[in-house]
C-alpha positions in Angstrom: -6.8 15.0 -19.4 -8.8 11.9 -20.5 -11.6 11.2 -18.0 -10.5 7.6 -17.5 -7.1 8.9 -16.4 -8.9 11.4 -14.0 -11.0 8.5 -12.6 -7.8 6.4 -12.1 -6.1 9.3 -10.3 -9.1 9.7 -8.1 -9.2 6.0 -7.2 -5.5 6.2 -6.3 -6.1 9.4 -4.3 -8.9 7.7 -2.5 -6.5 5.1 -1.1 -4.0 7.7 -0.2 -6.5 10.1 1.4 -8.1 7.2 3.3 -4.8 6.2 4.8 -3.9 9.8 5.6 -7.3 10.5 7.3 -7.0 7.3 9.3 -3.6 8.2 10.5 -4.8 11.7 11.5 -7.6 10.1 13.5 -5.2 7.7 15.2 -3.0 10.6 16.2 -6.0 12.3 17.7 -7.0 9.2 19.6 -3.6 8.3 21.0 -3.7 10.8 23.9 -7.1 9.5 24.9 -5.5 6.1 25.7 -3.9 7.8 28.7 -7.3 8.8 30.1 -7.8 5.6 32.1 -4.3 5.7 33.5 -4.7 9.4 34.4 -8.0 8.7 36.1 -6.5 5.8 38.1 -3.6 8.1 39.2 -6.0 10.9 40.2 -8.0 8.4 42.3 -4.9 7.1 44.0 -3.8 10.7 44.8 -7.2 11.6 46.2 -7.3 8.5 48.3 -3.8 9.3 49.6 -4.8 12.8 50.6 -8.0 11.5 52.3 -5.9 8.9 54.2 -3.4 11.5 55.2 -6.2 13.8 56.6 -7.6 10.8 58.5 -4.1 10.0 59.7 -3.5 13.5 61.1 -6.9 13.4 62.8 -6.2 10.0 64.3 -2.7 11.1 65.5 -4.3 14.2 67.2 -6.9 12.0 68.9 -4.2 9.6 70.0 -2.3 12.5 71.5 -5.3 13.7 73.4 -6.1 10.3 74.8 -2.5 10.0 76.0 -2.8 13.2 77.8 -6.1 12.1 79.4 -4.5 8.8 80.3 -1.5 10.6 82.0 -4.0 12.8 83.9 -6.0 9.7 85.1 -2.8 7.9 86.1 -1.6 11.0 88.0 -5.0 11.3 89.8 -5.0 7.7 90.8 -1.5 7.7 92.1 -2.2 10.9 94.0 -5.3 9.4 95.6 -3.4 6.2 96.5 -0.7 8.3 98.3 -3.4 10.1 100.3 -4.6 6.8 101.7 -1.8 7.0 104.2 -3.0 10.2 105.8 -6.8 9.6 106.1 -8.3 9.6 109.5 -12.0 8.7 109.2 -14.1 6.1 107.5 -15.9 8.8 105.5 -12.6 10.1 104.1 -11.6 6.5 103.3 -14.8 5.9 101.3 -14.5 9.1 99.4 -10.9 8.5 98.5 -11.5 4.9 97.6 -14.2 6.1 95.2 -11.8 8.6 93.7 -9.2 5.9 93.2 -11.7 3.6 91.5 -13.0 6.3 89.2 -9.5 7.4 88.2 -8.6 3.7 87.6 -11.7 3.3 85.4 -10.9 6.4 83.4 -7.3 5.2 83.1 -8.4 1.9 81.8 -10.8 3.4 79.3 -8.2 6.0 78.0 -5.6 3.2 77.7 -8.0 1.3 75.5 -8.7 4.5 73.5 -4.9 5.0 73.0 -4.4 1.4 71.9 -7.3 1.7 69.4 -5.9 4.9 67.9 -2.4 3.3 67.7 -3.8 0.4 65.7 -5.7 2.7 63.4 -2.5 4.8 62.9 -0.5 1.7 62.0 -3.2 0.6 59.5 -3.4 4.1 57.9 0.4 4.3 57.8 0.6 1.0 56.0 -2.2 2.0 53.6 -0.4 5.3 52.9 2.9 3.5 52.2 1.1 1.2 49.7 -0.6 4.2 48.1 2.7 5.9 47.7 4.1 2.9 46.0 1.1 2.6 43.7 1.3 6.3 42.8 4.9 6.0 42.0 4.3 3.0 39.8 1.4 4.6 38.0 3.3 7.8 37.4 6.2 5.7 35.9 3.9 3.8 33.6 2.1 7.0 32.6 5.4 8.7 31.8 6.5 5.7 29.8 3.3 5.5 27.9 3.4 9.3 27.1 6.9 8.8 25.7 5.7 5.9 23.6 2.8 7.9 22.3 5.1 10.7 21.2 7.1 8.2 19.3 4.0 6.7 17.7 2.7 10.2 16.8 6.0 11.1 15.2 6.0 7.9 13.1 2.4 8.5 12.0 3.2 12.1 11.2 6.1 11.0 9.0 3.8 8.6 7.1 1.3 11.4 6.6 4.1 13.5 5.1 5.0 10.7 2.7 1.3 10.3 1.7 0.9 14.0 1.2 3.8 14.0 -1.3 2.0 11.3 -3.3 -1.2 13.2 -2.9 0.3 16.4 -4.3 1.7 14.6 -7.3 -1.6 13.0 -8.2 -3.8 16.1 -7.5 -1.5 18.5 -9.4 -3.5 18.2 -12.7 -7.0 18.0 -11.0 -9.5 20.8 -10.7 -8.8 22.3 -7.2 -12.6 22.5 -6.5 -13.1 18.9 -7.5 -10.2 17.8 -5.3 -11.5 19.9 -2.4 -14.9 18.3 -2.6 -13.5 14.9 -3.2 -11.3 15.1 0.0 -14.4 16.1 2.0 -16.3 13.2 0.6 -13.6 10.8 1.6 -13.7 12.2 5.2 -17.5 12.0 5.4 -18.1 8.7 3.6 -15.8 6.3 5.4 -13.0 6.5 2.9 -15.2 6.0 -0.3 -15.3 9.1 -2.5 -15.6 7.6 -6.0 -17.9 4.6 -6.7 -19.3 2.9 -9.8 -22.8 3.1 -11.2 -24.1 -0.3 -12.2 -27.4 -1.1 -13.6 -28.5 2.5 -12.9 -27.7 2.1 -9.2 -25.1 4.0 -7.2 -22.9 1.4 -5.5 -22.1 3.9 -2.8 -25.6 4.5 -1.5 -27.5 1.9 -3.5 -30.0 4.5 -4.7 -31.6 4.1 -8.2 -30.7 7.0 -10.4 -32.8 8.5 -13.2 -31.9 7.0 -16.6 -31.1 10.4 -18.1 -28.7 11.2 -15.3 -27.1 7.7 -15.4 -26.6 8.1 -19.1 -24.5 11.2 -18.4 -22.3 9.1 -16.2 -22.1 6.4 -18.8 -20.7 8.8 -21.4 -17.8 9.5 -19.1 -17.3 13.0 -20.4 -17.4 14.9 -17.1 -17.2 14.4 -13.4 -20.6 13.7 -11.9 -21.6 13.6 -8.2 -24.3 11.3 -6.9 -27.3 13.5 -5.9 -28.0 11.2 -2.9 -24.6 10.4 -1.3 -22.4 13.1 -3.0 -19.8 10.6 -4.2 -18.1 10.9 -7.6 -19.6 8.4 -10.1 -18.1 6.4 -12.9 -19.7 3.9 -15.2 -19.1 0.2 -14.8 -20.6 -2.6 -16.9 -23.2 -4.6 -15.1 -23.8 -8.4 -15.4 -27.4 -7.6 -16.3 -28.6 -6.1 -19.6 -28.7 -2.3 -19.2 -29.9 -1.3 -22.6 -33.6 -1.2 -21.6 -32.8 1.0 -18.6 -30.8 3.5 -20.6 -33.4 3.7 -23.3 -36.2 4.6 -20.8 -37.2 8.2 -21.2 -39.8 8.5 -18.4 -37.5 7.6 -15.5 -37.1 11.3 -14.5 -34.1 13.6 -14.5 -32.1 15.7 -12.1 -30.7 19.1 -13.0 -27.4 20.5 -12.1 -26.3 17.3 -10.4 -22.7 17.9 -11.3 -22.6 20.7 -8.7 -22.5 19.1 -5.3 -24.2 21.0 -2.6 -21.5 23.2 -1.2 -23.5 23.7 2.0 -22.8 20.1 2.9 -19.0 20.7 2.9 -19.3 24.1 4.6 -21.1 22.5 7.6 -18.2 20.2 8.1 -15.3 22.4 7.0 -15.0 24.0 10.4 -14.7 20.6 12.2 -12.1 19.4 9.6 -10.1 22.6 10.1 -10.2 22.0 13.9 -8.9 18.4 13.4 -6.1 19.6 11.2 -5.2 22.4 13.6 -5.0 19.9 16.5 -2.8 17.7 14.4 -0.4 20.5 13.4 0.0 21.4 17.1 
């Protein structure tokens, strides 16, 4: 295959792979959109549980105060009845004190009961509101989950279509070159093949040795940038390049057509994990 055709295929593959990788990332990000809604729902449920606990405690306290109030009322009424049978001033004074003490307790317990009743009413209203908010949030969350599943299915369909185009274009390419090229696309923000102009890689803007740049200029083989790992192709510069390419003391780099496989191995495990999550 003529190298210019190879470069043209790689440029087309770059667009396809960039779109596919972007779609895969979007599929991974979609469920994360639910995080905020799920956190809100969790807070609402925790708040409801806390209010329910407080409501039960308040109801128990209100019940106890009602019993104490009933006892105080009974004591006062009993003491008032005994007023009819007293015989001495001393008995009268003792009974009168008992009545007053019972009346004071009765008044205080009645206030306690009224306070707890108000608190119960407030908590009951808050719980009703929380129940409504929880139901609304759950409905919205369920709806958004359904929407996300539809979006994921649509994106997955587009990925399948892109993969068909990818397979057609990559069929005649060296599998190792394609493997490295795809990893470069993933790691270099969608740019895997770039021009060399004026002896400079337009991907990382590093100046390349003249001897190395001349290899790229001949266009007889696939060459990877020694700095950013992208595939390089020659492109005419607006400036005169003859002096640059005739310079022999600019240094050289050996074996630059063999990109460091360790760079891909370090990220291969993460890529496989992303693909595994997508397939699930």
